[in-house]
ZAMARGU-4260 file (C-alpha; in steps of 0.2 Angstrom, whole numbers, plus 5000, padded with zeros to 4 digits):
<rodrens>
0) 5000/5000/5000 | 5007/5017/4995 | 5011/5029/5010 | 4999/5042/5014 | 5009/5059/5016
5) 5002/5072/5028 | 5006/5089/5021 | 5002/5107/5027 | 5000/5118/5012 | 5000/5137/5013
10) 4996/5151/5000 | 4998/5167/5008 | 4992/5181/4996 | 4993/5200/4997 | 4975/5201/5004
15) 4971/5183/5009 | 4978/5168/5019 | 4974/5151/5011 | 4979/5136/5022 | 4975/5118/5020
20) 4979/5100/5025 | 4982/5087/5012 | 4985/5068/5012 | 4995/5066/4996 | 4988/5077/4982
25) 4971/5077/4990 | 4967/5093/5001 | 4956/5086/5015 | 4953/5103/5024 | 4956/5121/5019
30) 4952/5138/5025 | 4952/5155/5016 | 4953/5171/5026 | 4949/5187/5016 | 4958/5201/5025
35) 4950/5214/5015 | 4932/5208/5019 | 4938/5205/5037 | 4944/5224/5037 | 4960/5218/5045
40) 4976/5228/5042 | 4990/5217/5036 | 5006/5223/5045 | 5020/5229/5032 | 5035/5225/5043
45) 5042/5208/5040 | 5043/5202/5058 | 5025/5208/5062 | 5018/5201/5045 | 5026/5184/5049
50) 5018/5184/5067 | 5001/5190/5059 | 5001/5176/5046 | 5007/5163/5059 | 4992/5167/5069
55) 4981/5160/5055 | 4992/5144/5054 | 4989/5141/5072 | 4970/5145/5070 | 4969/5132/5056
60) 4978/5119/5065 | 4966/5121/5080 | 4950/5122/5070 | 4954/5105/5062 | 4962/5097/5078
65) 4979/5095/5068 | 4996/5094/5075 | 5012/5099/5067 | 5021/5084/5074 | 5011/5073/5063
70) 5015/5081/5047 | 5027/5074/5035 | 5031/5090/5025 | 5026/5108/5023 | 5022/5115/5005
75) 5023/5134/5003 | 5018/5145/4989 | 5033/5156/4993 | 5047/5165/4984 | 5066/5166/4984
80) 5075/5183/4981 | 5074/5193/4965 | 5083/5181/4955 | 5075/5168/4943 | 5071/5149/4946
85) 5067/5133/4937 | 5049/5126/4939 | 5047/5112/4952 | 5052/5110/4970 | 5065/5118/4981
90) 5069/5113/4998 | 5066/5128/5010 | 5082/5130/5018 | 5090/5143/5029 | 5099/5149/5013
95) 5083/5152/5004 | 5075/5161/5019 | 5091/5172/5021 | 5089/5177/5003 | 5071/5182/5007
100) 5076/5192/5023 | 5089/5201/5013 | 5078/5206/4998 | 5071/5223/4997 | 5052/5224/4992
105) 5043/5210/4984 | 5027/5201/4988 | 5024/5203/5007 | 5012/5187/5008 | 5024/5176/4999
110) 5039/5182/5009 | 5030/5179/5025 | 5025/5161/5019 | 5043/5157/5015 | 5049/5163/5032
115) 5034/5154/5041 | 5039/5138/5032 | 5057/5139/5037 | 5052/5142/5056 | 5040/5127/5056
120) 5053/5116/5048 | 5066/5120/5060 | 5054/5119/5075 | 5047/5102/5071 | 5061/5095/5061
125) 5050/5093/5045 | 5055/5097/5028 | 5048/5112/5020 | 5047/5115/5001 | 5043/5129/4989
130) 5035/5124/4972 | 5033/5133/4956 | 5038/5149/4963 | 5033/5166/4956 | 5050/5170/4950
135) 5051/5155/4939 | 5059/5161/4924 | 5064/5149/4910 | 5060/5159/4895 | 5071/5157/4879
140) 5086/5169/4877 | 5077/5177/4861 | 5063/5183/4873 | 5075/5192/4884 | 5081/5204/4871
145) 5074/5222/4872 | 5076/5238/4862 | 5087/5245/4876 | 5104/5236/4873 | 5109/5233/4891
150) 5091/5229/4897 | 5086/5210/4898 | 5068/5205/4901 | 5062/5194/4915 | 5046/5184/4915
155) 5039/5180/4931 | 5021/5174/4931 | 5007/5164/4940 | 5018/5149/4938 | 5009/5138/4951
160) 4991/5139/4945 | 4997/5141/4927 | 5006/5124/4926 | 4993/5115/4937 | 4979/5121/4926
165) 4989/5115/4910 | 4992/5098/4918 | 4974/5096/4922 | 4969/5101/4904 | 4981/5089/4897
170) 4974/5075/4907 | 4956/5080/4902 | 4961/5080/4884 | 4971/5064/4885 | 4987/5073/4881
175) 5005/5071/4887 | 5008/5087/4897 | 5026/5086/4892 | 5022/5085/4874 | 5009/5098/4872
180) 5007/5117/4870 | 4995/5128/4880 | 4992/5146/4880 | 4985/5152/4897 | 4978/5167/4904
185) 4977/5169/4923 | 4963/5182/4926 | 4962/5188/4944 | 4966/5204/4954 | 4982/5204/4944
190) 4984/5194/4927 | 4997/5184/4918 | 4997/5176/4901 | 5009/5162/4897 | 5014/5150/4883
195) 5018/5133/4891 | 5027/5121/4879 | 5032/5104/4884 | 5029/5108/4903 | 5040/5124/4903
200) 5034/5142/4902 | 5044/5148/4887 | 5037/5166/4888 | 5025/5176/4898 | 5017/5193/4900
205) 5017/5198/4919 | 5004/5209/4926 | 5015/5224/4922 | 5018/5219/4904 | 5001/5213/4899
210) 4983/5220/4898 | 4976/5228/4913 | 4966/5219/4926 | 4954/5223/4940 | 4967/5231/4951
215) 4983/5232/4940 | 4987/5245/4926 | 4996/5233/4915 | 5007/5240/4901 | 5009/5259/4903
220) 5015/5270/4889 | 5032/5277/4891 | 5026/5295/4891 | 5015/5292/4905 | 5028/5283/4915
225) 5041/5298/4912 | 5028/5311/4917 | 5023/5302/4933 | 5041/5296/4939 | 5048/5313/4936
230) 5035/5321/4947 | 5044/5317/4963 | 5028/5314/4972 | 5028/5296/4980 | 5010/5297/4984
235) 5005/5302/4966 | 5017/5289/4959 | 5008/5275/4969 | 4991/5282/4965 | 4994/5282/4946
240) 5003/5266/4945 | 4996/5255/4959 | 4980/5262/4967 | 4968/5270/4955 | 4972/5258/4941
245) 4963/5244/4931 | 4944/5243/4932 | 4946/5251/4949 | 4953/5266/4941 | 4940/5267/4928
250) 4925/5263/4938 | 4929/5265/4957 | 4928/5246/4960 | 4938/5231/4955 | 4924/5219/4960
255) 4919/5211/4943 | 4902/5205/4951 | 4898/5224/4954 | 4905/5228/4937 | 4893/5216/4928
260) 4879/5222/4939 | 4882/5239/4932 | 4883/5233/4914 | 4866/5224/4916 | 4859/5240/4923
265) 4864/5249/4907 | 4881/5257/4912 | 4890/5260/4896 | 4906/5266/4904 | 4907/5249/4914
270) 4903/5240/4898 | 4917/5248/4888 | 4930/5246/4902 | 4926/5228/4905 | 4926/5224/4886
275) 4943/5233/4885 | 4950/5222/4898 | 4945/5206/4888 | 4951/5214/4872 | 4969/5217/4879
280) 4970/5200/4887 | 4965/5192/4871 | 4978/5202/4862 | 4991/5195/4874 | 4986/5177/4870
285) 4986/5181/4852 | 5003/5187/4852 | 5009/5172/4862 | 5002/5161/4848 | 5015/5168/4836
290) 5029/5160/4846 | 5024/5143/4842 | 5017/5147/4825 | 5000/5144/4830 | 5003/5126/4834
295) 4992/5126/4850 | 4983/5111/4859 | 4971/5123/4869 | 4969/5140/4876 | 4965/5140/4895
300) 4957/5154/4905 | 4958/5153/4924 | 4958/5163/4939 | 4944/5171/4949 | 4937/5182/4934
305) 4936/5165/4924 | 4920/5162/4934 | 4912/5176/4923 | 4903/5168/4907 | 4901/5186/4901
310) 4920/5189/4901 | 4926/5172/4896 | 4913/5173/4882 | 4921/5189/4875 | 4938/5181/4875
315) 4932/5164/4867 | 4924/5174/4853 | 4941/5182/4849 | 4953/5167/4852 | 4943/5151/4847
320) 4950/5153/4829 | 4968/5148/4836 | 4963/5133/4847 | 4949/5127/4858 | 4946/5138/4873
325) 4944/5129/4889 | 4939/5138/4906 | 4945/5132/4923 | 4938/5145/4935 | 4947/5149/4951
330) 4964/5143/4956 | 4971/5126/4962 | 4986/5132/4971 | 4984/5122/4987 | 4981/5106/4976
335) 4996/5110/4965 | 5007/5112/4980 | 5001/5096/4988 | 5003/5086/4971 | 5020/5093/4968
340) 5027/5089/4985 | 5019/5072/4985 | 5028/5068/4969 | 5044/5073/4977 | 5041/5063/4993
345) 5037/5048/4982 | 5054/5050/4973 | 5044/5054/4956 | 5051/5071/4955 | 5068/5078/4959
350) 5071/5093/4970 | 5081/5107/4962 | 5098/5112/4968 | 5095/5130/4974 | 5113/5136/4973
355) 5115/5129/4955 | 5098/5133/4947 | 5095/5150/4954 | 5099/5163/4941 | 5105/5180/4946
360) 5097/5190/4932 | 5101/5209/4932 | 5090/5220/4923 | 5104/5232/4917 | 5119/5220/4915
365) 5132/5233/4910 | 5127/5248/4920
</rodrens>
């Protein structure tokens, strides 16, 4: 009989905490805390943020009468430093955690998750792992070249949910994931579009490079950036680039349910903004199709906004000439973490060597 691995899985987002308990790849219990709806202020300082999120881990264990001593492993949607990584698993060592502590900026939730994973691993002598981290960057060298001679592109994206969704689609279609090509658009608060060929994300548009989203500006014209960044006003820079942007900037809300309610009530401004978002994201997928000369097995739409038949309908209309468009609403990050680490524990998947596979990409190499 195959061993049943007991795994604590954590996905700590910018505004939520998702924690689960899995036995092998199956998530038995999971809880989601939406800190915006709770009207809870998430601490910005790392030590306070770690303590804040650790409180939810303790709450989860207590709710389900679980003990850390009984766990075989910890799986975290975390991140390393500002370098780039291969897809798959990394052992969450002190070296990895030290890189996170030394990093400036970055995703506060993912950093907190990484440090919590390290703390629990050391306290209970349980291995902790990262899997398909956000800074996964395996794009081809051709994709790194830009019009600025000393600037090289990076391509960080929603790797965890993206690869997991593509693996599910491959299974549903009876295809070999490692011999298939998918174009995928993750549509949530932020977005990410990617081309997944033979199991590897060969190119991607991040939330900053691609179309706008409910709360992200997406690609911004150079003239706008120059004007904003030379203003010298940090509050104005934050407002223009991070706060009053995306659907929220156009309509005063990033809630797509509210946007659709307005559309149904005849709000033409809401209709135009919502259609424009679908238009831009469809354009990103169309551009990615050229990388593989249109030889695509399927186009996949995932993330929270993929629950909207209105929105996905617009994208299907524009994209179905390329390949069949399949919709996988929501995310499967906890399941992806559990499945990946189960394969590691079973010896079916190797753990990446952190010191060898981490790539110290510099945006301006010669400056």
